[in-house]
C-alpha positions as CSV (number, residue, x, y, z in Angstrom):
1,M,40.9,-53.7,50.3
2,I,38.1,-51.3,51.0
3,V,35.4,-51.9,53.7
4,I,32.0,-50.2,53.4
5,N,29.9,-50.3,56.5
6,K,26.1,-50.0,56.8
7,R,26.2,-46.2,57.4
8,T,28.5,-45.6,54.5
9,K,26.1,-47.5,52.3
10,R,23.1,-45.4,53.6
11,V,24.9,-42.2,52.8
12,A,25.8,-43.5,49.3
13,L,22.4,-44.6,48.5
14,L,21.0,-41.3,49.7
15,T,23.4,-39.4,47.6
16,A,22.6,-41.3,44.5
17,L,18.9,-40.8,45.1
18,L,19.3,-37.1,45.4
19,A,21.4,-37.0,42.4
20,M,18.6,-38.9,40.6
21,L,16.0,-36.6,41.8
22,G,18.1,-33.5,40.9
23,I,18.3,-34.9,37.3
24,A,14.6,-35.6,37.2
25,I,13.7,-32.2,38.6
26,L,16.1,-30.5,36.1
27,Y,14.5,-32.4,33.3
28,T,10.9,-31.4,34.2
29,A,11.7,-27.9,34.8
30,I,12.7,-27.4,31.4
31,P,9.8,-26.8,29.0
32,D,9.5,-28.3,25.5
33,E,11.3,-26.5,22.8
34,K,8.9,-25.0,20.3
35,P,9.7,-24.7,16.8
36,V,10.9,-21.3,15.9
37,K,10.7,-19.6,12.5
38,L,13.9,-17.7,11.4
39,S,14.7,-15.6,8.2
40,Q,17.6,-16.6,6.1
41,N,19.6,-13.5,7.6
42,E,18.9,-14.8,11.1
43,L,20.0,-18.4,10.1
44,E,23.4,-17.0,8.9
45,E,23.9,-15.0,12.0
46,N,22.8,-17.2,14.6
47,P,23.9,-20.9,14.4
48,L,21.2,-23.4,15.5
49,E,21.5,-25.4,18.6
50,D,20.9,-29.0,18.5
51,N,17.5,-29.0,20.2
52,T,16.0,-26.3,18.1
53,V,13.9,-26.7,15.0
54,S,13.9,-23.7,12.6
55,Y,11.5,-22.9,9.8
56,M,11.6,-20.9,6.6
57,Y,8.2,-20.6,4.7
58,D,7.1,-23.4,7.1
59,I,9.8,-25.7,5.9
60,P,12.1,-27.2,8.7
61,V,15.4,-25.9,7.4
62,D,17.5,-28.3,9.7
63,S,16.8,-31.0,7.0
64,F,17.8,-28.9,4.0
65,D,20.7,-27.0,2.3
66,V,19.0,-23.7,1.2
67,Q,20.3,-21.9,-1.7
68,L,19.2,-18.3,-2.7
69,H,18.6,-17.7,-6.3
70,R,17.6,-14.4,-7.8
71,I,15.5,-14.5,-11.0
72,A,17.7,-13.5,-13.9
73,S,16.6,-11.1,-16.7
74,G,14.6,-13.2,-19.3
75,E,14.5,-16.4,-17.0
76,S,11.3,-18.1,-17.2
77,F,9.8,-20.6,-14.7
78,G,10.4,-23.5,-17.2
79,K,14.1,-22.6,-17.9
80,L,14.6,-22.2,-14.0
81,L,13.5,-25.8,-13.6
82,N,15.1,-27.2,-16.6
83,D,18.3,-26.0,-15.4
84,R,18.0,-27.8,-12.1
85,G,17.1,-31.2,-13.9
86,F,13.5,-31.1,-14.2
87,G,12.1,-32.2,-17.6
88,F,9.1,-30.7,-19.5
89,P,6.4,-33.3,-18.1
90,A,7.2,-32.3,-14.5
91,V,7.2,-28.7,-15.3
92,Q,3.9,-28.9,-16.8
93,E,2.5,-30.7,-13.9
94,M,3.8,-27.9,-11.6
95,V,2.1,-25.2,-13.8
96,F,-1.2,-27.1,-13.5
97,A,-0.8,-27.5,-9.8
98,A,-0.3,-23.9,-9.5
99,D,-3.5,-23.3,-11.2
100,T,-5.3,-20.1,-9.8
101,L,-2.7,-19.8,-7.0
102,F,0.0,-18.4,-9.0
103,D,0.7,-17.5,-12.6
104,V,4.2,-18.7,-13.3
105,R,4.6,-16.3,-16.3
106,K,4.7,-13.5,-13.8
107,I,7.9,-14.3,-12.2
108,Q,10.1,-11.1,-12.2
109,A,13.8,-10.6,-12.7
110,G,15.5,-9.5,-9.4
111,K,13.0,-11.3,-7.0
112,S,14.5,-13.6,-4.5
113,S,13.7,-17.4,-4.6
114,Y,15.1,-20.3,-2.7
115,F,15.7,-24.1,-3.5
116,F,15.6,-26.4,-0.6
117,T,17.7,-29.7,-1.2
118,P,17.8,-32.6,1.3
119,L,21.0,-32.5,3.5
120,H,23.6,-35.1,2.7
121,A,21.9,-35.9,-0.6
122,A,24.2,-36.5,-3.7
123,D,25.3,-33.4,-5.6
124,T,23.1,-34.3,-8.4
125,A,20.0,-35.0,-6.2
126,P,17.1,-32.6,-7.2
127,A,15.7,-30.0,-5.0
128,Q,12.6,-30.8,-3.0
129,F,11.0,-27.3,-2.5
130,W,11.3,-24.1,-4.5
131,V,9.9,-20.8,-2.9
132,Y,9.4,-17.7,-4.8
133,E,9.0,-14.3,-3.3
134,M,6.1,-12.3,-4.7
135,N,6.8,-9.2,-2.5
136,P,8.3,-8.9,1.0
137,I,5.0,-10.4,2.6
138,D,3.5,-13.0,0.1
139,Y,5.2,-16.2,-1.2
140,V,4.5,-19.4,-3.0
141,V,5.9,-22.8,-2.4
142,F,6.4,-25.5,-5.0
143,E,6.9,-28.9,-3.8
144,L,9.1,-30.4,-6.6
145,Q,8.2,-34.1,-6.1
146,A,5.2,-35.9,-7.2
147,P,2.3,-35.2,-6.8
148,Y,3.6,-31.7,-7.0
149,T,1.6,-29.5,-4.7
150,V,1.8,-25.8,-4.6
151,R,0.7,-23.4,-1.7
152,R,0.7,-19.7,-0.9
153,G,1.9,-18.2,2.4
154,Q,2.5,-14.9,4.3
155,R,5.3,-14.0,6.6
156,E,4.2,-12.8,9.9
157,L,3.3,-9.2,9.7
158,T,3.7,-6.7,12.8
159,V,1.8,-3.3,12.5
160,R,3.0,-0.5,14.6
161,E,1.3,3.0,15.4
162,R,3.5,6.0,14.8
163,S,2.7,9.7,15.1
164,I,4.6,12.5,13.3
165,A,4.3,16.2,12.9
166,G,6.0,18.5,10.4
167,T,6.3,21.8,8.7
168,I,6.6,22.0,4.9
169,E,9.6,24.0,3.9
170,S,9.5,22.8,0.2
171,S,7.4,20.0,-0.5
172,L,5.5,17.4,1.5
173,Y,7.7,14.5,0.0
174,L,10.9,16.2,1.2
175,T,9.4,16.9,4.6
176,L,8.3,13.3,5.2
177,Q,11.9,12.1,4.1
178,N,13.5,14.4,6.7
179,L,11.2,12.6,9.2
180,D,12.4,9.3,8.0
181,V,8.8,8.5,6.8
182,S,8.1,6.9,3.5
183,P,6.9,9.2,0.9
184,A,3.9,6.7,0.3
185,L,2.1,8.5,3.3
186,A,2.0,11.5,1.1
187,V,0.0,9.6,-1.3
188,S,-2.3,8.4,1.2
189,L,-2.7,12.0,2.7
190,A,-3.5,13.3,-0.9
191,D,-6.3,10.5,-1.2
192,I,-7.9,11.5,2.1
193,Y,-7.8,15.2,1.3
194,A,-8.4,15.0,-2.4
195,W,-11.7,16.9,-2.0
196,T,-10.3,19.9,0.3
197,V,-6.6,20.5,-0.4
198,D,-4.9,20.9,-3.8
199,F,-1.5,19.2,-3.1
200,F,0.1,21.2,-5.8
201,R,-0.8,24.5,-4.1
202,I,0.6,23.6,-0.7
203,Q,2.6,26.6,0.7
204,K,5.7,26.9,2.7
205,G,4.6,26.9,6.5
206,D,1.7,24.6,5.9
207,A,1.9,21.9,8.4
208,F,0.5,18.4,9.4
209,R,0.1,15.9,12.1
210,V,-0.6,12.4,11.4
211,I,-1.3,9.0,13.4
212,F,-0.7,6.2,11.1
213,E,0.4,2.6,11.0
214,E,3.7,1.2,9.6
215,K,4.0,-2.4,8.6
216,Y,7.0,-4.8,9.3
217,V,8.0,-8.4,8.4
218,E,10.1,-10.5,10.9
219,D,9.4,-7.5,13.2
220,S,12.2,-5.4,11.7
221,I,12.0,-5.2,7.9
222,F,9.8,-2.2,6.9
223,V,7.4,-3.1,4.1
224,G,5.0,-0.1,3.7
225,V,2.7,2.3,5.3
226,G,-0.6,1.0,6.6
227,A,-3.8,2.7,7.4
228,I,-4.0,6.5,8.5
229,K,-6.0,6.7,11.8
230,A,-6.2,10.4,12.2
231,A,-4.7,13.5,10.7
232,S,-4.8,17.2,10.8
233,F,-3.6,19.3,7.9
234,Y,-2.9,23.3,8.4
235,H,-3.4,24.8,5.1
236,G,-4.4,28.4,3.9
237,G,-4.9,29.6,7.7
238,T,-7.5,26.6,8.2
239,E,-6.8,23.4,10.1
240,L,-8.5,20.4,8.4
241,Y,-9.1,17.3,10.7
242,A,-9.6,13.7,9.3
243,F,-10.5,10.7,11.3
244,D,-11.0,7.1,9.8
245,Y,-14.4,5.8,11.2
246,T,-16.3,2.6,10.4
247,D,-20.0,2.5,11.6
248,A,-21.7,-0.5,12.9
249,S,-23.1,-1.1,9.4
250,G,-19.5,-1.5,8.1
251,N,-19.6,1.9,6.3
252,R,-15.9,3.3,6.5
253,E,-15.3,7.0,5.8
254,F,-13.1,10.0,6.7
255,Y,-14.9,12.6,8.6
256,D,-13.7,15.9,10.2
257,E,-14.2,16.6,13.9
258,K,-17.7,17.8,13.4
259,G,-18.8,14.8,11.6
260,N,-18.8,16.1,8.2
261,S,-17.5,13.6,5.4
262,L,-14.2,14.6,3.7
263,R,-15.5,13.1,0.7
264,K,-17.2,15.7,-1.5
265,A,-19.5,15.0,-4.4
266,F,-16.7,15.7,-6.8
267,L,-13.0,15.4,-6.7
268,K,-11.2,18.7,-7.0
269,A,-9.2,17.3,-10.0
270,P,-9.5,14.2,-12.4
271,L,-5.6,13.4,-11.6
272,K,-3.6,12.6,-8.6
273,F,-0.7,14.5,-9.5
274,F,-0.7,17.5,-12.0
275,R,-0.2,21.0,-12.7
276,I,-2.9,23.4,-14.0
277,S,-1.5,24.4,-17.4
278,S,-4.4,26.4,-18.6
279,K,-7.7,27.6,-16.7
280,Y,-11.2,28.0,-17.8
281,N,-11.0,31.2,-19.9
282,P,-13.8,32.6,-22.1
283,K,-11.3,34.7,-24.1
284,R,-8.2,32.7,-24.7
285,L,-5.6,32.6,-27.7
286,H,-5.8,28.9,-28.9
287,P,-2.1,27.6,-28.8
288,V,-2.8,25.5,-32.0
289,L,-5.3,27.6,-34.1
290,K,-3.7,30.9,-32.9
291,T,-7.2,32.5,-32.8
292,M,-9.3,33.9,-29.9
293,R,-11.7,31.4,-28.9
294,P,-13.2,30.5,-25.4
295,H,-11.5,27.7,-23.5
296,L,-14.3,26.3,-21.4
297,G,-12.2,23.6,-19.7
298,T,-9.3,23.4,-17.2
299,D,-6.1,21.7,-18.5
300,Y,-4.3,19.6,-16.2
301,A,-0.8,18.8,-17.6
302,A,0.7,15.4,-16.6
303,P,3.0,12.7,-18.1
304,T,1.5,10.5,-21.1
305,G,-0.2,7.4,-19.5
306,T,-1.1,9.1,-16.2
307,P,-4.4,7.6,-15.1
308,I,-7.5,9.9,-15.6
309,M,-10.3,9.4,-12.9
310,T,-14.0,10.2,-13.0
311,T,-14.6,13.0,-10.6
312,A,-17.8,11.7,-9.3
313,D,-20.1,8.8,-9.6
314,G,-22.4,8.6,-12.9
315,T,-22.9,6.8,-16.2
316,I,-20.9,7.2,-19.3
317,E,-22.7,9.2,-21.8
318,K,-20.3,9.3,-24.7
319,V,-17.0,7.6,-25.6
320,G,-15.3,8.4,-28.9
321,Y,-12.8,10.5,-30.9
322,T,-12.9,13.9,-32.8
323,S,-10.1,15.9,-34.5
324,G,-10.5,18.5,-31.8
325,N,-11.2,16.5,-28.7
326,G,-8.8,13.5,-29.5
327,N,-10.0,10.4,-27.5
328,Y,-12.7,11.6,-24.9
329,V,-15.1,10.2,-22.3
330,K,-18.2,12.2,-21.1
331,V,-20.0,11.2,-17.8
332,K,-23.5,12.3,-16.9
333,H,-23.6,12.3,-13.0
334,N,-27.3,13.3,-12.6
335,S,-29.9,15.7,-14.0
336,V,-27.6,18.8,-13.1
337,Y,-24.0,17.8,-13.6
338,S,-21.8,16.2,-16.5
339,T,-18.1,16.2,-16.9
340,Q,-15.8,15.4,-20.0
341,Y,-12.3,14.4,-20.1
342,L,-10.4,15.1,-23.4
343,H,-6.9,14.3,-25.4
344,M,-6.7,10.9,-23.9
345,S,-3.6,8.8,-25.1
346,K,-6.2,6.0,-24.9
347,I,-9.4,5.2,-23.3
348,A,-9.6,2.6,-20.3
349,P,-10.7,-0.9,-21.2
350,G,-14.6,-1.5,-20.9
351,M,-15.6,2.3,-21.0
352,K,-18.6,2.3,-23.2
353,A,-22.0,4.3,-23.1
354,G,-24.3,3.2,-20.4
355,K,-21.7,1.8,-18.1
356,R,-21.9,3.0,-14.3
357,V,-18.7,4.4,-13.0
358,R,-17.7,5.3,-9.5
359,Q,-15.8,8.4,-8.2
360,G,-12.2,7.6,-8.6
361,D,-12.6,5.0,-11.4
362,V,-9.9,5.1,-14.0
363,I,-11.6,6.0,-17.4
364,G,-8.7,6.7,-19.5
365,F,-5.0,8.0,-19.6
366,V,-3.4,11.3,-20.3
367,G,-2.3,12.0,-23.8
368,S,-2.1,14.6,-26.5
369,T,-4.6,13.3,-29.2
370,G,-6.8,15.9,-31.1
371,L,-5.7,19.7,-30.9
372,A,-3.2,19.7,-28.1
373,T,0.4,20.8,-27.8
374,G,1.5,18.3,-25.2
375,P,0.2,15.6,-22.9
376,H,-2.6,16.9,-20.5
377,V,-6.4,16.3,-20.0
378,C,-8.8,19.0,-20.7
379,Y,-11.4,18.7,-18.0
380,R,-14.9,20.1,-18.9
381,F,-17.8,20.6,-16.4
382,W,-21.4,21.1,-17.2
383,K,-24.1,22.5,-14.8
384,N,-27.7,22.4,-16.2
385,G,-26.4,22.1,-19.7
386,K,-24.0,25.1,-19.6
387,Q,-20.2,24.6,-19.1
388,V,-18.8,26.5,-16.0
389,N,-15.6,26.7,-14.2
390,P,-15.2,23.9,-11.6
391,L,-12.6,25.7,-9.7
392,T,-15.0,28.4,-8.7
393,E,-18.3,26.6,-8.8
394,K,-19.8,25.9,-5.5
395,L,-20.1,22.1,-5.5
396,P,-22.6,19.9,-3.6
397,E,-21.4,18.4,-0.3
398,S,-21.6,14.6,0.6
399,N,-23.7,13.5,3.4
400,P,-22.4,13.9,7.2
401,I,-22.3,11.1,9.6
402,P,-25.8,9.5,10.3
403,E,-27.2,10.9,13.6
404,G,-27.7,7.3,14.9
405,Y,-23.9,6.9,14.8
406,R,-22.7,10.4,16.1
407,S,-22.5,9.6,19.7
408,D,-20.3,6.5,18.9
409,F,-18.2,8.8,16.5
410,E,-17.7,11.4,19.0
411,N,-16.5,8.9,21.6
412,F,-14.3,7.1,19.0
413,I,-12.4,10.3,18.0
414,A,-12.1,12.1,21.3
415,P,-8.8,10.3,22.3
416,L,-7.5,10.5,18.6
417,K,-7.9,14.4,18.7
418,V,-6.3,14.7,22.1
419,K,-3.3,12.8,20.7
420,L,-3.1,14.9,17.5
421,D,-3.6,18.2,19.4
422,N,-0.7,17.2,21.7
423,L,1.7,16.8,18.8
424,K,3.8,19.9,18.4
425,V,4.9,20.9,15.0
426,P,8.5,22.3,14.5
427,K,8.4,25.9,13.6
428,Q,9.7,27.0,10.2
429,H,13.5,27.4,10.1
430,S,14.1,26.7,13.7
431,A,14.4,23.0,14.9
432,N,14.6,24.5,18.6
433,E,11.2,26.3,18.5
434,E,7.8,24.6,18.4
435,F,4.2,25.9,18.0
436,P,0.9,24.3,18.3
437,L,-1.5,24.3,15.2
438,A,-4.7,26.3,15.4
439,V,-7.6,24.5,16.9
440,N,-11.0,25.3,15.4
């Protein structure tokens, strides 16, 4: 028989009390578990702990069997759900529920979608949710049970700033690829410098420095290039700065370091990507008629269907077709300047005389209608009623930054310019040598 005296009882009680307190302290020291959102890959790579609630598309995946389904070629929304046991009335209600949120006719082959079926349900049980990924960021969620609700969502987006510098050896695209940068940045740079740099005349040895944003979802999946904050482009012996600035009135523009807008009254060309196949020439042998006659336009060759842009704000003066011009549009910009765009494969919808257009608006598409030997746009330019050569004409500038915003602008660009100027550009043909760009 075991005898327990009073002291032993006190020790036992104290020990039990401390143990209880220790458990209580441990319990209160652990914070409440917050739900976490994991991607499908993360779910596969990191098994969930019992006390964690994880979400995909704001759906608690712990409660569902999640099945990936890639849209097959020719697969429609109706067939997709019919194959999952949903009849026509249910599918129709889902289409009505989507209404303006999502056009179910636009599901695309190869896109990812997911069916969410409750865990432990019978094999024949229908899915409760269907999620379609429109792109790496946007998705749409269909609840597959009455009353059939539909919602749109976005993955969490992370934006990171990145700075690069490079020297062009062959092309801007290849240089960016060598820097592990999306070639989409070249398109953004072409848009910014559309009035000052002909990107089809870039020379070996031209250089650039750029501060820009890259966008990621789930903090690791690259989904595209964001805004360019500042850039400099060294071309033709001149360094051209560009700073993205929005004034207090909400007006956004790219300016150089002196506050001059990079936007000119006229674009350098009506196409984003092109080659000049024939220049303005008062004495040219016509390629079709084989006779000497003036060519009072500039021909820009590009694939059929390439969008043609109006080079300045204005009002459409004429839209039509002639045997020589093919499909064409003529735009009157003001009392001094007019432009005309010939040989279109087709004219953009809505283009008619009297319509106002803005610089960069698509007014038609490259073709070879009329007297043309291949797909191109013949760009004609009038000044005071006389056709002139836009490549040699001194065209009007746009307005500089308003004086009321100049001080704020200078303070805004100062750290960006220092950051740009400190980026060293690798010297041509030598990865070990570097040189700074010229500073105006």
